[in-house]
C-alpha positions in Angstrom: 0.0 0.0 0.0 1.2 3.5 -0.9 2.3 5.6 2.0 -0.4 8.2 2.9 0.2 11.9 2.5 0.0 13.2 6.0 1.5 16.6 5.3 -1.2 18.0 3.0 -4.4 17.4 5.0 -2.6 18.1 8.3 -1.1 21.3 6.8 -4.5 22.4 5.7 -6.0 21.7 9.0 -3.3 23.6 10.8 -3.8 26.7 8.5 -7.5 26.6 9.0 -7.2 26.2 12.8 -4.6 29.0 13.0 -6.8 31.4 11.0 -9.7 30.7 13.3 -7.7 31.2 16.5 -5.9 34.3 15.4 -9.1 35.8 14.1 -11.0 35.4 17.4 -10.3 38.9 18.7 -12.2 40.5 15.8 -14.6 37.6 14.9 -18.3 37.9 15.7 -18.8 35.6 18.7 -22.0 33.9 17.5 -22.6 31.7 14.5 -23.3 33.6 11.2 -25.4 31.2 9.2 -28.7 29.2 9.2 -29.4 25.5 9.5 -30.5 25.4 5.9 -27.2 27.0 4.7 -25.2 24.5 6.8 -27.2 21.6 5.5 -26.6 22.9 1.9 -22.8 23.2 2.5 -22.2 20.1 4.5 -25.0 17.8 3.3 -25.7 16.0 0.0 -25.8 12.4 -1.0 -23.6 9.8 0.5 -20.2 9.9 -1.3 -19.7 6.9 -3.5 -16.0 7.2 -4.3 -12.9 8.3 -2.4 -11.9 11.9 -2.2 -8.6 13.6 -1.8 -8.1 14.1 2.0 -6.6 17.5 1.4 -9.8 18.6 -0.5 -12.0 17.0 2.1 -10.4 19.2 4.8 -10.6 22.3 2.7 -14.3 21.7 2.0 -15.1 20.9 5.7 -13.3 24.0 7.0 -15.0 26.3 4.5 -18.5 24.8 4.9 -18.4 24.6 8.7 -16.7 28.0 9.3 -19.9 30.2 9.3 -21.6 27.8 11.7 -18.8 27.9 14.3 -19.5 29.7 17.6 -16.4 31.5 18.9 -16.6 29.8 22.3 -12.8 30.2 22.7 -13.2 34.0 22.3 -12.4 36.3 25.2 -15.9 37.7 24.8 -17.9 34.5 25.0 -19.7 34.6 28.4 -22.5 32.1 27.7 -22.5 29.1 30.1 -19.3 28.3 31.9 -17.2 27.6 28.9 -13.5 28.1 28.9 -11.3 28.2 25.9 -8.2 26.2 25.0 -4.8 27.4 26.0 -2.0 27.0 23.5 -0.2 24.2 25.4 -3.4 22.3 26.1 -4.5 22.5 22.4 -1.1 21.5 21.1 -1.1 18.5 23.5 -4.7 17.6 22.3 -3.4 17.6 18.7 -0.6 15.2 19.8 -3.3 13.1 21.5 -5.2 12.7 18.2 -2.0 11.9 16.3 -0.8 9.3 18.9 -4.3 7.8 19.0 -3.7 5.9 22.2 -6.5 3.9 23.7 -6.4 5.0 27.3 -8.5 2.2 28.7 -5.7 -0.2 29.6 -2.1 0.4 30.6 -1.0 -2.2 28.0 -2.5 -0.1 25.2 -1.0 3.2 26.3 1.6 3.2 29.1 2.4 6.9 28.6 -1.3 7.8 28.7 -1.8 5.8 31.9 1.3 7.3 33.5 0.3 10.9 32.6 -3.1 10.4 34.1 -1.6 9.1 37.3 0.8 12.0 37.5 -1.7 14.7 36.5 -4.3 13.2 38.9 -1.9 13.6 41.8 -1.2 17.2 40.8 -4.9 17.9 40.5 -5.7 16.6 44.0 -2.9 18.8 45.4 -4.1 21.9 43.5 -7.7 21.5 44.5 -7.0 20.7 48.2 -8.2 17.1 48.1 -6.7 14.2 50.1 -3.5 12.9 48.5 -4.7 9.3 48.3 -7.9 9.9 46.3 -8.6 7.9 43.2 -9.1 9.8 39.9 -11.1 9.1 36.8 -10.7 11.1 33.5 -14.2 11.3 32.0 -16.1 13.3 29.4 -17.5 16.0 31.7 -19.2 16.6 35.0 -22.3 14.7 33.9 -20.2 11.5 33.8 -18.1 12.6 36.8 -21.3 12.9 38.9 -22.5 9.6 37.5 -19.2 7.8 38.4 -19.0 9.3 41.9 -22.6 8.5 42.7 -22.1 5.0 41.4 -19.3 4.6 44.0 -21.5 6.1 46.6 -24.3 3.7 45.7 -22.0 0.8 46.0 -20.6 1.8 49.3 -23.9 2.9 51.0 -25.6 -0.3 49.9 -22.6 -2.5 50.9 -22.8 -1.1 54.4 -26.3 -2.6 54.7 -25.3 -5.9 53.2 -26.4 -5.4 49.6 -24.2 -6.1 46.5 -25.7 -3.7 43.9 -23.2 -4.7 41.2 -24.3 -8.4 41.5 -27.9 -8.1 42.5 -29.1 -4.8 41.0 -31.6 -2.6 42.7 -34.6 -4.8 42.7 -35.3 -5.6 46.4 -32.4 -3.4 47.6 -32.8 -1.1 50.6 -34.0 2.3 49.3 -31.4 4.9 48.8 -32.2 8.5 49.7 -30.2 11.4 48.1 -30.4 14.8 49.9 -29.5 17.7 47.6 -30.1 21.4 47.5 -33.1 22.8 45.7 -30.7 24.7 43.4 -28.6 21.6 42.5 -27.5 21.1 38.9 -29.6 18.9 36.7 -26.7 16.5 36.1 -27.3 15.2 39.6 -30.9 14.2 38.7 -29.7 12.8 35.4 -27.0 10.7 37.0 -29.5 9.2 39.4 -31.7 8.3 36.4 -28.8 6.6 34.7 -28.0 4.7 37.9 -31.5 3.4 38.3 -31.8 5.2 41.6 -34.4 7.5 40.2 -35.2 11.2 40.8 -37.9 10.3 43.4 -35.0 9.3 45.7 -34.1 13.0 46.0 -35.0 14.8 49.2 -34.8 18.5 48.3 -33.0 20.6 50.9 -33.8 24.3 51.4 -31.3 26.9 50.2 -30.7 30.6 50.9 -31.3 33.5 48.5 -28.0 32.7 46.7 -28.7 29.0 46.3 -26.5 27.7 49.1 -27.7 24.7 51.1 -28.8 25.4 54.6 -27.1 23.0 57.1 -29.9 23.2 59.5 -32.4 22.1 56.8 -30.0 19.3 55.9 -29.8 18.2 59.5 -33.6 18.2 59.8 -33.9 16.2 56.5 -31.4 13.6 57.6 -33.3 13.1 60.9 -36.5 12.4 59.0 -34.8 9.7 56.8 -33.4 6.3 57.5 -31.3 3.7 55.7 -28.5 4.4 53.2 -28.1 8.1 52.4 -26.1 10.3 50.0 -25.7 14.0 50.4 -24.9 16.1 47.3 -23.2 19.5 48.0 -22.6 22.1 45.4 -19.4 24.2 45.0 -20.4 26.9 42.4 -24.1 27.4 41.7 -24.6 27.4 38.0 -26.4 30.8 38.2 -24.9 32.7 41.1 -21.6 30.9 41.6 -22.6 30.5 45.3 -20.8 27.8 47.3 -22.4 25.5 49.8 -20.9 25.5 53.4 -19.2 22.3 52.7 -17.5 21.9 56.1 -20.8 22.1 58.0 -22.5 19.9 55.4 -19.8 17.2 55.8 -20.0 17.3 59.6 -23.8 17.0 59.6 -23.9 14.3 56.9 -21.1 12.2 58.3 -22.7 12.4 61.8 -25.7 10.7 60.2 -23.5 8.1 58.4 -24.1 9.6 54.9 -21.8 9.8 51.9 -21.0 13.3 50.8 -20.5 14.1 47.1 -19.4 17.5 45.9 -20.5 18.8 42.5 -17.8 21.3 41.8 -18.0 21.6 38.0 -16.2 25.0 38.1 -16.2 26.1 41.7 -13.9 23.4 42.9 -11.1 25.3 41.2 -11.4 28.0 43.8 -9.3 25.7 45.9 -6.4 26.3 43.5 -6.3 30.0 44.6 -4.8 31.0 48.0 -7.1 34.0 48.0 -10.3 32.1 47.2 -9.5 28.8 49.0 -11.4 29.9 52.2 -14.6 29.8 50.2 -14.2 26.0 49.9 -13.0 25.3 53.4 -13.8 21.7 54.4 -14.1 20.4 50.9 -11.4 17.9 51.7 -13.8 16.2 54.1 -16.1 15.0 51.4 -16.2 11.4 50.0 -16.2 12.2 46.3 -15.9 15.2 44.0 -16.7 16.1 40.4 -15.2 18.9 38.3 -14.3 19.9 34.7 -10.9 20.6 33.3 -12.5 22.0 30.1 -13.8 24.9 32.2 -11.3 26.8 34.3 -8.2 24.8 33.4 -9.1 25.7 29.8 -8.3 22.4 28.0 -10.2 21.2 25.0 -13.4 19.3 25.3 -14.1 16.7 26.6 -12.3 16.6 29.9 -14.2 15.9 33.2 -12.6 14.7 36.4 -14.0 12.5 39.2 -12.2 12.0 42.5 -13.0 9.5 45.3 -11.7 9.2 48.8 -12.7 5.5 48.8 -10.7 4.0 45.9 -12.1 0.5 46.7 -15.7 1.7 46.2 -14.6 3.6 43.0 -13.1 0.4 41.5 -16.0 -1.8 42.7 -18.5 0.4 40.9 -16.5 0.9 37.7 -13.9 -1.9 37.4 -14.1 -4.8 35.0 -12.2 -8.0 34.4 -12.2 -10.1 31.2 -10.0 -13.0 30.0 -9.1 -11.3 26.7 -7.9 -8.1 28.4 -4.3 -7.5 29.4 -4.7 -6.1 32.9 -1.9 -4.0 34.4 0.3 -5.1 37.2 -0.1 -3.5 40.7 1.9 -0.4 39.7 0.3 -0.2 36.2 -3.0 1.8 36.3 -5.8 0.6 34.1 -8.0 3.6 33.6 -11.1 1.6 32.8 -11.3 0.7 36.6 -12.1 4.4 37.3 -14.5 5.5 34.6 -17.5 4.1 32.7 -15.7 3.6 29.4 -13.7 0.8 27.8 -12.0 2.4 24.9 -11.5 6.2 25.2 -9.3 9.1 24.2 -6.2 9.8 26.3 -7.6 12.8 28.0 -4.7 13.2 30.4 -2.2 14.6 27.9 -3.9 18.1 27.5 -4.5 18.3 31.3 -0.9 17.4 32.0 0.3 20.0 29.5 -2.0 22.7 30.9 -0.7 22.2 34.4 2.9 22.2 33.4 2.5 25.3 31.2 0.7 27.3 33.9 2.1 25.9 37.1 0.4 26.4 40.5 0.8 30.2 40.3 -0.5 30.5 36.8 -3.7 28.5 37.6 -4.3 30.6 40.7 -3.9 33.8 38.7 -6.2 32.6 35.9 -9.0 31.7 38.4 -8.5 35.0 40.4 -8.5 37.1 37.2 -11.8 35.6 36.0 -13.4 36.3 39.3 -12.1 39.9 39.3 -13.4 40.4 35.8 -16.8 39.1 36.8 -16.8 41.7 39.6 -15.9 44.3 37.0 -18.9 43.3 35.0 -21.1 43.6 38.1 -19.7 46.9 39.1 -19.9 48.6 35.7 -23.4 47.2 34.9 -24.7 47.9 38.4 -23.7 51.6 38.1 -26.4 52.0 35.4 -29.9 52.9 36.6 -31.5 50.5 34.1 -29.6 47.4 35.2 -30.0 45.3 38.4 -27.4 42.7 39.5 -29.2 39.9 41.1 -26.5 37.9 42.8 -23.6 38.3 45.2 -20.6 37.9 42.9 -18.4 35.5 44.8 -16.8 33.7 41.8 -17.2 34.1 38.0 -21.0 34.3 37.7 -23.0 37.5 37.2 -26.8 37.6 36.9 -28.2 40.8 35.4 -31.7 42.0 34.9 -32.5 44.8 32.5 -35.3 47.1 33.4 -37.9 48.3 30.9 -40.0 51.5 31.0 -43.2 49.5 30.5 -42.4 47.2 33.4 -41.8 44.1 31.2 -38.4 43.4 32.6 -38.5 39.7 31.8 -39.3 40.3 28.1 -36.8 43.2 27.8 -34.0 41.1 29.4 -34.8 38.1 27.1 -34.8 40.3 24.0 -31.5 41.9 24.9 -29.9 38.5 25.4 -31.1 37.5 21.9 -30.0 40.8 20.3 -26.5 40.5 21.8 -26.1 37.0 20.5 -27.1 38.2 17.0 -24.9 41.3 17.1 -21.8 39.3 17.9 -19.7 41.7 20.0 -20.2 39.3 23.0 -22.4 36.3 23.7 -24.3 35.8 26.9 -27.0 33.2 27.8 -30.3 33.7 29.6 -31.7 32.0 32.6 -34.4 32.2 35.2 -33.4 33.0 38.8 -36.0 33.0 41.6 -38.8 33.4 39.1 -37.1 36.3 37.2 -35.6 36.3 33.7 -31.9 37.2 33.9 -28.9 37.5 31.6 -26.2 35.1 32.8 -22.6 36.2 32.4 -19.9 33.5 33.0 -16.2 34.5 32.9 -14.0 31.5 32.6 -11.8 32.0 29.5 -8.0 32.4 29.9 -7.8 35.1 27.3 -10.6 37.5 28.6 -9.2 40.8 29.9 -10.6 44.1 31.2 -11.1 45.6 27.7 -13.2 42.5 26.7 -15.4 43.2 29.7 -15.6 47.0 29.0 -16.4 46.4 25.3 -19.1 43.9 26.3 -20.6 46.2 28.9 -20.8 49.0 26.3 -22.6 46.7 24.0 -25.1 45.6 26.6 -25.9 49.2 27.7 -26.1 50.4 24.1 -28.6 47.8 23.1 -30.6 48.3 26.3 -30.8 52.1 25.8 -31.6 51.8 22.1 -34.6 49.5 23.0 -35.9 51.8 25.8 -35.0 55.2 24.3 -32.9 56.0 27.4 -30.2 58.7 27.3 -26.6 57.6 27.2 -25.3 56.9 30.7 -21.8 56.2 32.1 -19.1 56.5 29.5 -16.7 53.6 29.2 -13.0 53.9 28.4 -12.2 54.4 24.8 -9.8 51.5 24.9 -12.7 49.2 25.2 -13.8 49.7 21.6 -12.3 47.5 18.9 -9.9 45.9 21.4 -8.2 42.6 20.6 -7.5 40.4 23.7 -3.7 40.0 24.2 -3.3 37.7 27.2 -0.7 35.0 26.8 0.2 31.9 28.7 3.5 30.3 29.3 
């Protein structure tokens, strides 16, 4: 067989990727096409004959380009979506080229070792116990699933039930106590696990979405049998953090397992300044977070940690005669996540940590939080804007006031208009019955000028819609600015 031409298609891919990345500072943030146009450019009949790989890549890049959302942009504030730092992206390209199957040590010793090393670094960075087990999964959905599977195993084992062998039919009923403002991935994980959402006992929260320990204590007293408590570090709307130390004390006193959903907020533990916000997080039994959020590595990169490695392996591990299982010192990743074959997700995480170091990760997290505070301060100075949350991390909830009193409709329309305009991209949400604009700052490249330019766009759109006079002037440097942050 003739040797393939790697250089041409990879060269074209590199040029297209570089054009996209270097164009981010001036590119409209939202997609610029319709579904029909994308179908026209990318669709058509099933190809019958081979095509030149170089031309395939050229066609794909050209046809997909108008439908790309600039989520790596410094002015993308919709959802908690980070970008990809240069070192992490480069390592991800190597991951694709190396094409290692990271399920077994035998299939990828380097991939297995990198995960083991990076897992230890991550535990130290986030303030978790040094002996936790770590699984590299797709995202927090599967991290919550995996952690709750370990919790299900352990809590049922304590009452003499082997859930892996006997299933849930006839098992003692599990109860899961979680805040009323929990993330939907908790409910979905319980569905996947067969526990069901009716097992959830909602616990009252305060006005920022933080679980009330007194309400948890009362809830635990009313229940019996095996129990799991789900705490939250970083409310998806407000960024609020549950009082984890008190929750762990109350839950462990009742014999419950404590799981922490820390999709983005767990990274506060990497910052000396923000670490007090997550005091006591090390006392929990399992944790979930994302590396593709605040560590800014490419998708998909979730992380699950467990203080009970035996329960983790019991819930996830597998043995088969045809597999080559690693020796005691050789870590088989399939014992810690729900997949057999999978991408070697550890390489980009390893590269990101090495490129940033402890100090760089702390600075990245602290800068994003400071920029969220800048959003809140600048928008809150305007009479037509109300900031709905206490900005403790990177989340800002904004409500735009309308002269006719239709604040919900006005806010919703402004979110849609900003998405169409393309200067910045925010998402909408509902908080305590009110429509709000949700601003999430989690990209390594976002800077003050990105924030100022976005604030100017928000206020300009809002005033144009209401006919209000121009309010506070923003620095001239905000207009037309290109983000210039760099990483090591």
